C-alpha positions as CSV (number, residue, x, y, z in Angstrom):
1,M,-35.8,43.4,64.9
2,T,-36.6,39.7,64.7
3,E,-39.3,38.7,62.2
4,P,-42.5,37.0,63.6
5,A,-41.4,33.5,64.7
6,R,-42.6,30.3,63.3
7,P,-44.2,27.8,65.7
8,V,-41.7,25.6,67.4
9,L,-42.2,22.0,68.6
10,L,-39.8,20.6,71.2
11,R,-40.4,16.9,70.4
12,G,-39.6,13.9,72.5
13,G,-38.2,15.5,75.6
14,S,-39.3,15.5,79.2
15,V,-40.6,18.2,81.6
16,L,-40.5,18.2,85.3
17,A,-43.5,16.4,86.9
18,D,-44.8,19.5,88.6
19,E,-45.1,21.2,85.2
20,A,-46.9,18.3,83.5
21,G,-50.6,17.7,82.9
22,P,-52.5,14.7,84.2
23,E,-51.4,11.1,83.7
24,P,-48.0,11.8,82.2
25,D,-45.7,9.1,80.8
26,A,-42.5,8.4,82.8
27,G,-39.5,10.3,81.3
28,A,-35.8,10.1,81.4
29,G,-33.1,12.4,82.6
30,A,-34.2,13.5,86.0
31,G,-35.3,10.3,87.6
32,A,-38.9,10.0,88.9
33,G,-39.2,13.8,88.7
34,A,-39.4,14.0,84.9
35,V,-42.2,13.0,82.5
36,R,-42.3,12.6,78.8
37,A,-43.9,15.6,77.0
38,D,-43.7,17.6,73.8
39,V,-43.9,21.4,74.1
40,L,-45.5,23.4,71.4
41,V,-44.8,27.1,71.1
42,S,-46.5,29.8,69.0
43,G,-46.7,33.5,69.1
44,G,-44.1,33.7,71.8
45,R,-46.1,31.6,74.3
46,I,-46.4,27.9,75.2
47,V,-49.7,26.7,73.6
48,A,-49.6,23.0,74.5
49,V,-47.7,20.5,76.7
50,G,-48.3,16.8,76.2
51,T,-47.6,13.7,74.1
52,G,-48.3,13.2,70.4
53,L,-49.0,16.9,69.8
54,D,-50.1,18.0,66.3
55,A,-48.3,21.0,64.9
56,P,-48.9,23.4,62.0
57,E,-47.1,22.7,58.7
58,D,-44.6,25.5,59.1
59,T,-43.5,24.4,62.6
60,V,-39.8,24.1,63.4
61,T,-39.2,20.8,65.2
62,I,-36.3,20.4,67.7
63,D,-35.5,16.8,68.7
64,S,-35.4,17.0,72.5
65,G,-35.1,13.2,73.1
66,E,-33.3,12.3,76.4
67,R,-33.3,16.0,77.3
68,L,-35.3,18.1,79.7
69,V,-37.3,21.1,78.7
70,L,-37.0,23.7,81.5
71,P,-38.0,27.3,81.9
72,G,-35.2,29.8,80.9
73,F,-33.0,30.8,83.8
74,V,-32.9,34.2,85.4
75,D,-29.5,35.7,86.5
76,A,-30.7,37.6,89.5
77,H,-27.4,39.5,89.9
78,S,-25.8,40.3,86.6
79,H,-23.1,42.7,85.4
80,A,-23.7,42.0,81.7
81,G,-26.0,44.9,81.0
82,S,-23.4,46.9,79.1
83,V,-21.7,43.9,77.4
84,V,-24.7,41.9,76.5
85,F,-24.5,43.1,72.9
86,D,-21.3,41.2,72.4
87,D,-21.6,37.8,70.8
88,A,-19.1,36.1,73.2
89,V,-21.1,37.3,76.2
90,Q,-24.4,36.2,74.6
91,L,-23.0,32.7,74.0
92,A,-21.6,32.4,77.5
93,L,-25.1,33.3,78.9
94,L,-27.1,31.0,76.6
95,R,-24.8,28.0,77.0
96,Q,-25.8,28.2,80.7
97,G,-29.5,28.6,79.8
98,V,-29.7,32.2,81.0
99,T,-32.6,34.0,79.2
100,T,-33.1,37.0,81.5
101,I,-30.5,39.1,83.4
102,V,-31.2,41.6,86.2
103,T,-28.8,44.6,86.0
104,G,-28.2,47.9,87.8
105,Q,-26.6,45.9,90.6
106,D,-24.5,47.2,93.6
107,G,-25.9,50.7,93.3
108,V,-24.1,51.6,90.0
109,G,-25.6,51.7,86.6
110,P,-25.9,53.9,83.5
111,A,-29.3,55.5,84.3
112,P,-30.3,58.0,85.5
113,G,-27.8,60.5,84.1
114,D,-25.8,60.2,80.8
115,G,-24.0,57.0,81.9
116,S,-20.5,58.5,81.9
117,W,-20.0,58.2,85.7
118,A,-21.0,54.5,85.8
119,D,-19.0,53.8,82.6
120,E,-15.9,55.1,84.4
121,Y,-16.4,53.8,88.0
122,F,-17.5,50.3,87.0
123,A,-15.4,50.1,83.8
124,A,-13.8,47.0,85.2
125,I,-17.0,45.4,86.3
126,D,-19.8,46.4,83.9
127,G,-17.8,47.9,81.0
128,P,-19.1,51.0,79.2
129,H,-22.5,50.9,77.7
130,P,-22.2,51.3,74.0
131,R,-25.7,52.7,73.3
132,Y,-27.0,54.6,76.2
133,R,-26.2,58.3,76.4
134,G,-29.0,59.5,78.7
135,G,-32.8,59.6,79.0
136,G,-33.2,57.6,82.1
137,I,-34.4,54.1,82.8
138,D,-36.9,54.1,79.9
139,A,-34.2,55.0,77.4
140,L,-31.8,52.4,78.9
141,L,-34.4,49.6,78.6
142,A,-35.1,50.7,75.1
143,T,-31.5,49.9,74.1
144,Y,-32.3,46.2,74.6
145,D,-35.6,46.0,72.7
146,G,-35.0,43.7,69.8
147,T,-31.2,44.0,70.0
148,T,-30.1,41.1,72.1
149,P,-31.1,37.4,72.3
150,V,-31.8,37.7,76.1
151,N,-34.1,39.8,78.2
152,V,-32.7,42.6,80.4
153,A,-34.3,44.0,83.5
154,T,-32.8,46.7,85.6
155,L,-32.9,48.1,89.1
156,V,-32.6,51.8,89.8
157,P,-29.0,52.1,91.1
158,A,-29.0,54.1,94.3
159,G,-25.4,55.1,94.1
160,T,-25.9,56.6,90.7
161,V,-29.0,58.4,92.0
162,R,-26.9,59.9,94.9
163,H,-24.1,60.8,92.5
164,E,-26.6,62.7,90.3
165,V,-27.7,64.8,93.3
166,L,-24.7,65.0,95.7
167,G,-21.8,63.9,93.6
168,D,-19.4,61.9,95.8
169,E,-19.8,64.1,98.8
170,D,-19.5,62.4,102.2
171,R,-22.3,64.1,104.0
172,P,-25.9,63.4,104.9
173,A,-28.6,64.3,102.4
174,T,-30.5,67.5,103.1
175,P,-34.3,67.4,102.8
176,S,-34.1,69.0,99.3
177,D,-31.4,66.4,98.3
178,L,-33.7,63.7,99.5
179,D,-36.6,65.1,97.6
180,A,-34.5,65.1,94.4
181,M,-33.3,61.5,95.0
182,R,-36.8,60.3,95.7
183,A,-38.0,61.9,92.4
184,L,-35.3,60.1,90.4
185,V,-36.2,56.8,92.1
186,R,-39.9,57.3,91.5
187,Q,-39.3,58.2,87.8
188,G,-37.1,55.1,87.3
189,L,-39.7,52.8,88.8
190,S,-42.4,54.5,86.6
191,D,-40.1,53.8,83.6
192,G,-40.2,50.1,84.4
193,A,-37.3,49.4,86.8
194,V,-37.9,46.3,88.9
195,G,-36.6,47.9,92.2
196,L,-33.8,49.8,93.8
197,A,-30.2,48.5,94.3
198,T,-27.6,49.7,96.8
199,G,-23.9,49.1,97.0
200,L,-23.0,50.1,100.5
201,D,-19.3,49.3,100.3
202,Y,-18.9,51.5,97.2
203,V,-18.7,55.3,96.7
204,P,-21.0,57.1,97.1
205,G,-23.4,54.5,98.5
206,L,-21.4,54.0,101.6
207,H,-22.1,57.7,102.5
208,A,-25.9,57.0,102.6
209,D,-27.2,56.4,106.1
210,T,-30.0,54.1,107.0
211,A,-32.7,56.8,107.2
212,E,-31.8,58.0,103.6
213,L,-32.2,54.4,102.3
214,A,-35.5,53.9,104.1
215,A,-36.8,57.1,102.6
216,L,-35.9,56.0,99.1
217,C,-37.4,52.6,99.8
218,T,-40.8,54.1,100.5
219,E,-40.9,54.9,96.8
220,V,-40.0,51.3,96.0
221,A,-42.6,49.9,98.3
222,A,-45.3,52.2,96.8
223,A,-44.5,50.8,93.3
224,G,-44.3,47.2,94.4
225,G,-40.6,46.9,93.6
226,L,-37.8,45.1,95.3
227,Y,-35.0,46.6,97.5
228,V,-31.8,44.8,96.6
229,S,-28.7,45.4,98.7
230,H,-25.0,44.8,98.6
231,M,-24.8,45.1,102.3
232,R,-22.7,47.5,104.3
233,G,-19.4,46.5,106.0
234,G,-18.5,43.3,104.1
235,Y,-20.0,39.8,104.5
236,E,-18.8,36.6,106.0
237,G,-18.6,37.0,109.8
238,N,-19.9,40.6,109.5
239,A,-23.0,39.6,107.6
240,R,-25.4,40.0,110.6
241,A,-24.8,43.7,110.8
242,G,-25.7,44.2,107.2
243,L,-28.8,42.0,107.5
244,D,-29.9,44.0,110.5
245,E,-29.7,47.2,108.6
246,I,-31.8,45.8,105.8
247,A,-34.4,44.7,108.4
248,E,-34.5,48.2,109.8
249,I,-35.2,49.6,106.3
250,V,-37.9,47.0,105.7
251,L,-39.7,47.9,108.9
252,A,-39.4,51.6,108.3
253,S,-40.6,51.6,104.6
254,G,-42.6,48.4,104.1
255,V,-40.4,47.4,101.2
256,R,-39.8,43.8,100.1
257,A,-36.1,43.1,100.4
258,H,-33.4,40.9,98.8
259,V,-29.7,40.4,99.7
260,S,-27.1,40.5,97.0
261,H,-24.5,37.7,96.7
262,L,-25.0,36.4,100.2
263,H,-21.8,34.7,101.4
264,A,-21.5,34.0,105.1
265,P,-21.1,31.1,107.5
266,V,-24.0,29.0,106.6
267,E,-25.3,28.5,110.1
268,L,-25.1,32.2,110.8
269,A,-27.0,33.1,107.6
270,I,-29.8,30.6,108.1
271,A,-30.3,31.6,111.7
272,A,-30.2,35.3,111.0
273,L,-32.7,35.1,108.1
274,A,-35.1,33.0,110.1
275,E,-35.0,35.3,113.1
276,L,-35.4,38.5,111.0
277,A,-38.4,36.8,109.1
278,D,-40.0,36.0,112.4
279,D,-39.5,39.7,113.4
280,G,-41.3,40.9,110.3
281,S,-38.5,41.3,107.8
282,P,-38.4,38.3,105.4
283,M,-35.7,38.5,102.8
284,S,-34.8,36.6,99.7
285,F,-31.2,36.5,98.5
286,D,-29.0,35.5,95.6
287,A,-25.9,33.4,95.8
288,Y,-23.5,31.6,93.5
289,P,-22.0,28.1,93.9
290,Y,-18.4,29.3,94.4
291,S,-16.5,30.3,97.5
292,R,-14.4,33.0,96.0
293,G,-15.6,36.5,95.4
294,C,-14.7,39.2,92.8
295,T,-14.8,43.0,93.0
296,I,-12.8,46.1,92.3
297,L,-9.5,46.4,94.1
298,S,-10.1,50.0,95.1
299,M,-13.1,49.0,97.2
300,L,-11.1,46.5,99.1
301,L,-8.0,48.5,99.8
302,L,-8.7,52.2,99.7
303,P,-10.4,54.6,102.1
304,A,-13.4,56.2,100.5
305,D,-11.7,59.6,99.9
306,L,-9.1,57.9,97.7
307,A,-11.5,55.6,95.8
308,R,-13.5,58.2,93.9
309,P,-13.6,57.5,90.2
310,G,-12.4,60.0,87.7
311,T,-9.9,61.7,90.1
312,D,-6.2,61.7,90.7
313,D,-6.7,61.6,94.5
314,L,-4.7,58.4,95.0
315,A,-1.8,59.6,92.8
316,R,-1.6,62.9,94.7
317,A,-1.7,61.1,98.1
318,L,1.3,58.9,97.0
319,A,3.3,61.8,95.6
320,D,5.8,61.9,98.5
321,E,7.1,59.3,100.9
322,P,5.1,60.5,104.0
323,G,1.9,60.3,101.9
324,R,2.7,56.9,100.7
325,L,3.4,55.7,104.2
326,R,0.0,57.1,105.3
327,V,-1.8,55.3,102.5
328,R,0.0,52.1,103.2
329,A,-1.0,52.2,106.8
330,A,-4.7,52.8,105.8
331,V,-4.6,49.9,103.4
332,L,-3.2,47.5,106.0
333,E,-5.7,48.7,108.5
334,R,-8.6,47.9,106.1
335,V,-7.4,44.5,104.9
336,L,-6.4,43.3,108.4
337,G,-9.8,44.3,109.8
338,R,-11.8,42.5,107.2
339,A,-13.2,39.1,108.3
340,D,-12.9,37.8,104.8
341,L,-9.2,38.8,104.4
342,G,-6.9,39.2,107.4
343,T,-3.2,38.5,107.7
344,D,-3.0,36.4,104.5
345,W,-4.8,39.0,102.4
346,A,-2.1,39.2,99.7
347,E,-2.3,35.4,99.1
348,Q,-6.1,35.6,98.9
349,I,-6.4,38.3,96.3
350,T,-5.8,37.4,92.6
351,L,-5.5,40.1,90.0
352,S,-8.3,39.6,87.5
353,H,-8.4,42.6,85.2
354,V,-5.5,45.0,85.0
355,P,-5.7,47.4,82.0
356,A,-2.3,49.1,82.7
357,A,0.1,47.7,80.0
358,E,3.1,47.5,82.4
359,F,1.2,45.2,84.8
360,H,-1.0,43.3,82.3
361,A,1.2,40.2,82.6
362,L,0.3,39.9,86.3
363,Q,-3.3,39.0,85.6
364,G,-4.1,35.6,87.1
365,R,-1.4,35.9,89.9
366,T,-2.1,36.6,93.5
367,L,-0.8,39.9,94.9
368,A,1.8,37.9,96.9
369,E,3.0,36.1,93.7
370,A,3.0,39.3,91.7
371,A,5.0,41.1,94.3
372,V,7.7,38.4,94.3
373,A,7.8,38.5,90.5
374,T,8.2,42.3,90.4
375,G,10.6,42.5,93.4
376,T,8.3,44.7,95.5
377,D,5.9,44.7,98.4
378,P,2.2,43.6,97.9
379,V,0.9,47.0,99.2
380,D,3.1,49.1,97.1
381,L,2.4,46.9,94.0
382,A,-1.3,47.2,94.6
383,L,-1.1,51.0,94.9
384,D,1.0,51.3,91.7
385,V,-1.3,49.0,89.8
386,L,-4.3,51.1,90.9
387,V,-2.7,54.4,89.9
388,D,-1.5,53.2,86.5
389,S,-4.9,51.6,85.8
390,A,-7.0,54.6,86.9
391,L,-8.5,52.4,89.7
392,Q,-10.1,50.1,87.1
393,V,-8.7,46.9,88.5
394,T,-10.8,43.8,89.4
395,V,-9.6,40.9,91.7
396,V,-10.8,37.5,92.7
397,M,-10.9,37.0,96.5
398,R,-10.4,33.6,98.1
399,V,-12.2,33.3,101.5
400,P,-10.3,31.9,104.4
401,R,-12.2,28.7,104.4
402,P,-13.9,27.5,101.2
403,R,-17.3,25.9,101.5
404,T,-18.2,22.6,99.8
405,A,-21.4,21.9,97.8
406,D,-22.6,19.8,100.7
407,E,-22.0,22.7,103.2
408,L,-23.8,25.2,100.9
409,A,-26.8,23.0,100.3
410,P,-28.8,23.9,103.5
411,L,-28.5,27.6,102.6
412,F,-29.6,27.0,99.0
413,R,-32.6,24.9,100.2
414,L,-34.1,28.0,101.8
415,P,-37.2,29.1,99.8
416,G,-35.9,32.7,99.4
417,H,-32.7,31.6,97.6
418,T,-32.2,32.6,94.0
419,A,-29.3,32.1,91.6
420,G,-27.2,35.1,90.8
421,S,-23.8,34.8,89.1
422,D,-22.5,38.3,90.0
423,G,-20.6,37.5,86.8
424,I,-18.1,40.0,85.3
425,F,-17.1,39.6,81.7
426,V,-14.5,42.4,81.5
427,G,-10.9,41.3,81.3
428,T,-8.9,38.2,80.3
429,H,-8.9,36.4,83.7
430,P,-12.4,36.8,85.1
431,H,-14.0,34.8,87.9
432,P,-15.4,31.6,86.4
433,R,-18.8,32.3,87.8
434,A,-19.6,34.5,84.7
435,Y,-19.3,31.4,82.5
436,G,-20.4,28.6,84.7
437,T,-22.8,29.5,87.6
438,F,-26.0,28.0,86.2
439,A,-24.4,24.9,84.8
440,R,-22.6,24.3,88.0
441,Y,-25.8,24.6,89.9
442,L,-27.4,22.0,87.7
443,R,-24.5,19.6,88.0
444,D,-23.8,20.0,91.8
445,Y,-27.4,20.4,93.0
446,A,-29.9,18.9,90.5
447,V,-27.9,16.0,89.0
448,T,-26.5,14.9,92.3
449,G,-29.8,15.2,94.1
450,R,-28.6,17.7,96.8
451,L,-31.6,19.8,95.9
452,G,-33.2,17.8,93.1
453,W,-34.3,19.1,89.7
454,S,-37.6,20.8,90.7
455,E,-36.0,22.7,93.6
456,T,-32.9,23.7,91.7
457,V,-34.9,24.9,88.7
458,R,-37.2,26.9,91.0
459,R,-34.2,28.7,92.3
460,L,-32.6,29.3,88.9
461,S,-35.8,30.6,87.4
462,T,-39.2,30.7,89.1
463,T,-38.3,32.4,92.4
464,S,-36.5,35.2,90.6
465,V,-39.4,35.7,88.3
466,E,-41.7,36.0,91.3
467,R,-39.5,38.2,93.4
468,Y,-38.6,40.6,90.6
469,R,-42.1,40.4,89.1
470,L,-40.9,39.5,85.6
471,G,-44.3,38.4,84.2
472,E,-45.6,35.1,82.9
473,R,-42.3,33.3,82.5
474,G,-40.4,30.8,84.8
475,S,-42.6,27.8,84.1
476,V,-43.3,25.2,81.3
477,R,-47.1,25.7,81.4
478,V,-49.6,26.6,78.7
479,G,-49.8,30.4,78.5
480,A,-46.3,31.1,79.8
481,V,-43.9,33.1,77.8
482,A,-41.7,30.6,75.9
483,D,-38.3,31.4,77.4
484,L,-37.1,27.7,77.4
485,D,-34.0,25.7,77.8
486,V,-33.4,22.2,76.5
487,V,-30.9,20.5,78.9
488,D,-29.0,17.2,78.7
489,P,-28.7,16.0,82.3
490,A,-26.0,13.6,81.4
491,R,-23.8,16.3,79.9
492,V,-24.5,19.5,81.7
493,T,-21.5,20.9,83.4
494,A,-19.5,24.1,83.9
495,G,-16.5,24.2,81.7
496,S,-14.9,27.2,83.4
497,S,-12.5,27.0,86.4
498,Y,-10.2,29.4,88.2
499,E,-7.4,28.3,85.9
500,H,-9.5,28.5,82.7
501,P,-12.3,30.9,83.6
502,M,-13.7,31.6,80.1
503,R,-14.5,28.0,79.0
504,L,-18.1,27.6,78.0
505,A,-20.7,25.4,79.8
506,E,-21.7,22.1,78.2
507,G,-25.0,20.3,78.0
508,I,-27.4,23.2,77.0
509,D,-27.5,23.4,73.3
510,D,-31.0,24.7,72.4
511,V,-32.6,27.8,74.0
512,L,-35.7,29.7,73.1
513,V,-36.5,33.3,74.0
514,A,-40.1,34.4,73.4
515,G,-40.5,31.2,71.3
516,V,-37.6,32.1,69.0
517,P,-34.5,29.8,68.9
518,V,-31.5,31.9,70.0
519,L,-29.2,28.9,70.6
520,A,-29.3,25.9,68.2
521,E,-26.9,23.0,68.5
522,G,-24.8,25.0,70.9
523,A,-24.3,28.0,68.5
524,L,-25.9,31.5,68.4
525,T,-28.7,31.8,65.8
526,H,-28.2,35.6,65.9
527,A,-31.9,36.1,66.4
528,T,-32.6,39.0,68.8
529,P,-36.1,38.6,70.4
530,G,-34.9,39.9,73.8
531,V,-36.4,43.0,75.3
532,G,-35.8,45.5,78.0
533,L,-38.1,43.9,80.6
534,R,-40.3,46.4,82.5
535,R,-41.6,45.6,86.0
536,G,-44.4,43.2,85.7
537,G,-42.8,41.5,82.7
538,R,-43.8,44.2,80.2
539,G,-41.5,44.4,77.2
540,N,-41.6,46.6,74.2
541,G,-44.9,45.8,72.6
542,G,-46.4,44.6,75.9
543,R,-44.9,41.1,76.1
């Protein structure tokens, strides 16, 4: 556990004008939107914001000149919950200014249960949790108390809940099944989960019908949580169908709703969200400032009955030539029918994480390139890679038409937009969003003025705090929890790219969590003031 923190004075920096007190001095770094102000922190909270502040003798002073003091960022869609204990992951998050992550995404997470199913199914996305072995959401959140430099909130993962009750069976839930699932959701929310997450393209979430999800969401609504959905049936041109299902759940249950990693034609998304809000189903959403996606290859290619984790279903289906031909046909039917893939699917899918030693060298190549290199066909190669890697393969997906920052800006201006990296830290060639999302947002939308600093920071911090009900953080005001970033507007940029996905962000060198420096001059301090954040912002000890 971290010792009680000394007071910290962030001296000589600037805060955004809407965070400042009366009659501020003009500041540098964010144009007319920034004002000069020192920020004094004590006891984990901001105790003063202004110029010429006096500080106690034992105060740690951080020279913040020519830099902005901003609220710590919230990754509204994170897959770092099992790897956040790793120094390299901590550094990647903090160099982007991320001080809180929201986990349990896409309907898969360690709790409830003993964690073994999620560890296997999402091994290539979340990685295995090194400390959780059972005990539910309360025990999971306890693994983060005083053990990491960042805060970790979690959603109840609906796929894990269904697996606990029905396994991977493809059938409707009976009334007794539904009672058992509702009890697990209710207990998870009581333990402090911030809501419920579904992954309706993943097993077993794709087997849940709308009525089942609405019934679970009545528990979420009663607790004041948030329903967070990886929508059914893909995104892009199919996004409206998924949004309509969420709206149906909202109207049936009264739950507040949020869309995971929304990517769709911008005009379609804006029009659909506006129409559904007018009809009584307002939704927030998270997104990342990249056009390419990333997921497990089995979800993209395989029918549900061959994509079950921990089985040899696929290997048995491929055991003879007629079986292989049937699986090949099913794969081609799936990829050719997806709006985000189509006929060029093999050129659009890049192998990201391939644990099988025989195919390890293919990481970073498209399936088309890898097939040429190995003298085989993209479908056969993909099937062989999946079998030899026990389905634990991730890929980066290029959409048919990438969108520019200018094209995405109208979507990101919507008040319900939050920043979520969907970042995956497993493997040697991940999507660059894990290492660069928040710095890229700052460079492309705050520095350039596409959104401006105040609007960008609201989407990177405040809106997520409000939607997930993460307590008194997300602002640089007296009384707020002192999760703070010190950002150099002239230097901030994402270092990662598709070619070099693990390069660290630049321009955020000092970060505080609960008033404790966790990043100093760009390096970890190895302080661990982070907590498992319970709904309402409660952490261990009530913070």
